[in-house]
ROVOBA-205310 format. One line per 5 residues: number of its first residue (from 1); for each residue z, y, x of C-alpha. Coordinates in nm, 2 decimals, decimal comma, always signed. Example, Ala and Ser with C-alpha at 12.3 -4.5 7.8 and 13.67 -1.06 7.14 Angstrom:
2
1 = +0,78/-0,45/+1,23 | +0,71/-0,11/+1,37
***
This chain:
297
1 = +0,00/+0,00/+0,00 | -0,10/+0,34/+0,13 | +0,18/+0,60/+0,13 | +0,21/+0,95/+0,26 | +0,42/+0,84/+0,55
6 = +0,13/+0,62/+0,68 | -0,12/+0,90/+0,68 | -0,15/+1,19/+0,93 | -0,14/+1,52/+0,73 | -0,42/+1,64/+0,95
11 = -0,65/+1,37/+0,80 | -0,58/+1,51/+0,45 | -0,67/+1,85/+0,58 | -0,99/+1,71/+0,72 | -1,07/+1,55/+0,38
16 = -1,01/+1,88/+0,20 | -1,24/+2,08/+0,43 | -1,51/+1,81/+0,44 | -1,51/+1,78/+0,06 | -1,58/+2,16/+0,04
21 = -1,84/+2,18/+0,32 | -2,01/+1,84/+0,29 | -2,09/+1,88/+0,66 | -1,92/+1,72/+0,96 | -2,04/+2,00/+1,19
26 = -1,90/+2,27/+0,97 | -1,58/+2,08/+0,92 | -1,55/+2,03/+1,30 | -1,60/+2,41/+1,35 | -1,34/+2,50/+1,08
31 = -1,08/+2,27/+1,24 | -1,17/+2,35/+1,60 | -1,27/+2,00/+1,67 | -1,57/+1,84/+1,84 | -1,80/+1,66/+1,60
36 = -1,71/+1,34/+1,78 | -1,34/+1,39/+1,72 | -1,41/+1,49/+1,36 | -1,61/+1,17/+1,30 | -1,33/+0,96/+1,46
41 = -1,07/+1,12/+1,24 | -1,28/+1,06/+0,93 | -1,30/+0,69/+1,03 | -0,93/+0,67/+1,06 | -0,89/+0,81/+0,71
46 = -1,14/+0,57/+0,57 | -0,94/+0,28/+0,72 | -0,61/+0,42/+0,58 | -0,76/+0,46/+0,23 | -0,99/+0,16/+0,24
51 = -1,29/+0,36/+0,12 | -1,60/+0,52/+0,28 | -1,50/+0,85/+0,12 | -1,82/+1,03/+0,23 | -2,17/+0,89/+0,26
56 = -2,45/+1,07/+0,44 | -2,73/+1,16/+0,21 | -2,99/+1,36/+0,40 | -2,81/+1,64/+0,57 | -2,50/+1,63/+0,36
61 = -2,19/+1,41/+0,33 | -2,16/+1,31/-0,03 | -1,82/+1,21/-0,17 | -1,78/+0,86/-0,31 | -1,64/+0,81/-0,66
66 = -1,30/+0,74/-0,51 | -1,31/+1,06/-0,31 | -1,40/+1,25/-0,62 | -1,11/+1,09/-0,81 | -0,85/+1,20/-0,55
71 = -1,00/+1,53/-0,43 | -0,85/+1,77/-0,68 | -0,49/+1,66/-0,62 | -0,53/+1,64/-0,24 | -0,70/+1,98/-0,22
76 = -0,44/+2,13/-0,45 | -0,17/+1,98/-0,23 | -0,32/+2,13/+0,09 | -0,35/+2,47/-0,08 | +0,02/+2,46/-0,18
81 = +0,12/+2,36/+0,17 | -0,08/+2,65/+0,32 | +0,07/+2,89/+0,06 | +0,42/+2,77/+0,14 | +0,36/+2,83/+0,51
86 = +0,20/+3,17/+0,48 | +0,38/+3,32/+0,18 | +0,71/+3,36/+0,38 | +0,54/+3,60/+0,62 | +0,40/+3,81/+0,34
91 = +0,63/+4,11/+0,32 | +0,52/+4,44/+0,18 | +0,77/+4,72/+0,22 | +0,59/+4,91/-0,06 | +0,69/+4,65/-0,31
96 = +1,03/+4,64/-0,49 | +1,30/+4,50/-0,26 | +1,68/+4,51/-0,26 | +1,87/+4,48/+0,07 | +2,24/+4,42/+0,09
101 = +2,41/+4,56/+0,40 | +2,78/+4,52/+0,48 | +2,92/+4,83/+0,64 | +3,23/+5,01/+0,74 | +3,26/+5,37/+0,62
106 = +3,16/+5,49/+0,97 | +2,86/+5,25/+1,01 | +2,73/+5,35/+0,66 | +2,76/+5,72/+0,77 | +2,54/+5,63/+1,07
111 = +2,27/+5,52/+0,82 | +2,19/+5,87/+0,71 | +1,86/+5,91/+0,89 | +1,75/+5,55/+0,79 | +1,82/+5,63/+0,42
116 = +1,64/+5,96/+0,45 | +1,33/+5,78/+0,59 | +1,34/+5,52/+0,31 | +1,35/+5,78/+0,04 | +1,04/+5,95/+0,18
121 = +0,83/+5,65/+0,30 | +0,95/+5,35/+0,10 | +1,08/+5,47/-0,24 | +1,06/+5,12/-0,39 | +1,32/+4,98/-0,16
126 = +1,68/+4,97/-0,28 | +1,98/+4,95/-0,05 | +2,32/+4,82/-0,15 | +2,60/+4,91/+0,10 | +2,89/+4,67/+0,06
131 = +3,24/+4,69/+0,21 | +3,28/+4,50/+0,53 | +3,62/+4,35/+0,48 | +3,63/+4,15/+0,80 | +3,46/+4,22/+1,13
136 = +3,21/+3,94/+1,11 | +3,18/+3,75/+0,78 | +2,99/+3,45/+0,89 | +3,02/+3,26/+0,56 | +2,88/+3,54/+0,35
141 = +2,59/+3,59/+0,59 | +2,52/+3,22/+0,57 | +2,53/+3,22/+0,19 | +2,29/+3,52/+0,18 | +2,54/+3,75/+0,01
146 = +2,46/+4,00/+0,29 | +2,12/+4,05/+0,45 | +2,27/+4,24/+0,74 | +2,61/+4,33/+0,87 | +2,64/+4,67/+1,05
151 = +2,95/+4,65/+1,26 | +3,06/+4,72/+1,61 | +3,19/+4,55/+1,92 | +3,33/+4,63/+2,26 | +3,25/+4,31/+2,45
156 = +2,95/+4,08/+2,51 | +2,93/+3,84/+2,22 | +2,79/+3,50/+2,17 | +2,78/+3,32/+1,84 | +2,66/+2,97/+1,74
161 = +2,52/+3,08/+1,40 | +2,48/+3,46/+1,41 | +2,22/+3,68/+1,58 | +2,27/+4,04/+1,67 | +2,09/+4,35/+1,80
166 = +2,24/+4,66/+1,95 | +2,16/+4,97/+1,75 | +2,33/+5,23/+1,97 | +2,62/+5,27/+2,21 | +2,88/+5,55/+2,21
171 = +3,23/+5,62/+2,34 | +3,56/+5,74/+2,20 | +3,71/+6,09/+2,23 | +4,04/+6,26/+2,13 | +4,03/+6,49/+1,83
176 = +4,31/+6,74/+1,75 | +4,38/+7,05/+1,55 | +4,24/+7,36/+1,70 | +4,59/+7,51/+1,74 | +4,75/+7,20/+1,88
181 = +5,03/+7,30/+2,13 | +4,90/+7,12/+2,43 | +4,69/+7,34/+2,66 | +4,42/+7,27/+2,92 | +4,36/+6,91/+3,02
186 = +4,52/+6,63/+2,82 | +4,71/+6,41/+3,06 | +4,81/+6,06/+2,98 | +5,18/+6,17/+2,97 | +5,10/+6,44/+2,71
191 = +4,88/+6,20/+2,52 | +5,17/+5,94/+2,49 | +5,42/+6,21/+2,40 | +5,24/+6,30/+2,07 | +5,21/+6,08/+1,76
196 = +4,87/+5,94/+1,66 | +4,65/+5,87/+1,36 | +4,51/+5,52/+1,42 | +4,20/+5,38/+1,26 | +4,20/+5,01/+1,19
201 = +3,89/+4,92/+0,98 | +4,01/+4,56/+0,91 | +4,39/+4,64/+0,91 | +4,42/+4,48/+1,25 | +4,74/+4,50/+1,44
206 = +4,58/+4,66/+1,75 | +4,26/+4,85/+1,81 | +4,08/+4,88/+2,14 | +4,28/+5,18/+2,26 | +4,61/+5,00/+2,20
211 = +4,48/+4,69/+2,38 | +4,37/+4,91/+2,67 | +4,71/+5,08/+2,68 | +4,90/+4,76/+2,67 | +4,72/+4,64/+2,98
216 = +4,85/+4,95/+3,14 | +5,20/+4,87/+3,01 | +5,18/+5,18/+2,78 | +5,22/+5,23/+2,41 | +5,14/+5,52/+2,18
221 = +5,34/+5,64/+1,89 | +5,17/+5,57/+1,56 | +5,22/+5,81/+1,27 | +4,94/+5,72/+1,04 | +4,73/+5,41/+1,01
226 = +4,41/+5,42/+0,80 | +4,11/+5,19/+0,77 | +3,87/+5,48/+0,72 | +3,71/+5,67/+1,01 | +3,55/+5,94/+0,79
231 = +3,87/+6,06/+0,63 | +4,09/+6,03/+0,94 | +4,03/+6,38/+1,07 | +4,19/+6,55/+0,77 | +4,52/+6,40/+0,87
236 = +4,53/+6,60/+1,20 | +4,47/+6,94/+1,03 | +4,78/+7,16/+1,07 | +4,96/+6,88/+1,26 | +5,04/+6,77/+1,61
241 = +4,88/+6,44/+1,56 | +4,60/+6,31/+1,79 | +4,31/+6,10/+1,67 | +4,07/+5,89/+1,88 | +3,73/+5,84/+1,70
246 = +3,37/+5,79/+1,80 | +3,22/+6,09/+1,97 | +2,91/+6,08/+1,74 | +3,13/+6,14/+1,43 | +3,37/+6,38/+1,62
251 = +3,07/+6,61/+1,71 | +2,98/+6,63/+1,34 | +3,34/+6,69/+1,22 | +3,40/+6,96/+1,48 | +3,14/+7,17/+1,30
256 = +3,31/+7,13/+0,97 | +3,69/+7,14/+1,04 | +3,92/+7,35/+1,27 | +3,95/+7,08/+1,53 | +3,88/+7,05/+1,91
261 = +3,74/+6,76/+2,11 | +3,90/+6,65/+2,43 | +3,83/+6,36/+2,66 | +4,07/+6,07/+2,65 | +4,30/+6,06/+2,95
266 = +4,23/+5,70/+3,03 | +3,93/+5,47/+3,05 | +3,84/+5,29/+2,72 | +3,55/+5,05/+2,68 | +3,25/+5,20/+2,50
271 = +3,16/+5,05/+2,17 | +2,82/+4,92/+2,05 | +2,71/+4,95/+1,69 | +2,53/+4,63/+1,61 | +2,32/+4,47/+1,34
276 = +2,42/+4,11/+1,26 | +2,23/+3,84/+1,06 | +2,25/+3,47/+1,02 | +2,03/+3,27/+1,27 | +1,87/+3,08/+0,98
281 = +1,69/+3,42/+0,91 | +1,57/+3,49/+1,27 | +1,21/+3,47/+1,16 | +1,26/+3,62/+0,82 | +1,01/+3,91/+0,80
286 = +1,24/+4,10/+0,57 | +1,52/+4,09/+0,82 | +1,28/+4,18/+1,11 | +1,14/+4,48/+0,92 | +1,48/+4,60/+0,80
291 = +1,65/+4,58/+1,14 | +1,35/+4,75/+1,31 | +1,36/+5,04/+1,07 | +1,73/+5,09/+1,12 | +1,70/+5,07/+1,50
296 = +1,42/+5,33/+1,50 | +1,61/+5,57/+1,27
***
């Protein structure tokens, strides 16, 4: 009994093309084969199906009655296979699409230029920004609840199931009220004497600054803890609190609020804002398009 497992799919492809062209030469050209290789392949298929399948009549290869009987379903099957392979790469950003991106308040703020470009160039694309409640939600990425995660990291990362791409790199600075009592350069001693507003996006016990200080056997005094970068600067207005935040956002805030930017008095690792997606979507044209648009914004 002939079954699919006993037949090379390439032979079915050959049958489909030969049925349409009725020419060994044209079939060989279409499949990038020599005419000899095409003829040998046809012979193998004849042996598998126990039928001549095609008989030469003049300059054409005429199908047998058996070939006619199976042709429609075999050709339809090959067409479906080709559609299945090619349809995945067919992505048109001008069509209606919805992307779900997990973000913190800060990484969503960084999306301003990207959103502006979308509104002008791709009005049919909808973006849903969702709360990033943990630093890297591998399960929700795997289940497709998020298309991308926009987060950040300080170290080189390697994951078994998650791919990532760096969007941009930045460093932290110290923000304080414009009339803060310290003058001139902010020393480490002065920095540790004041109390601090600390941002912990995932309610973690320690951020990168505290980890860095602990390696120096130092510890800062925490007055306020908040998960939100964007609202944190309001807590230092008319206070002696200090706040360490990304320079990119601090430069923006300094134009809006009575605050001053100072360098941190100790070395802190830079941070990288990254795009993360599940490795099962490495070749997904939607993910490739979306990540490239964000990177270029």
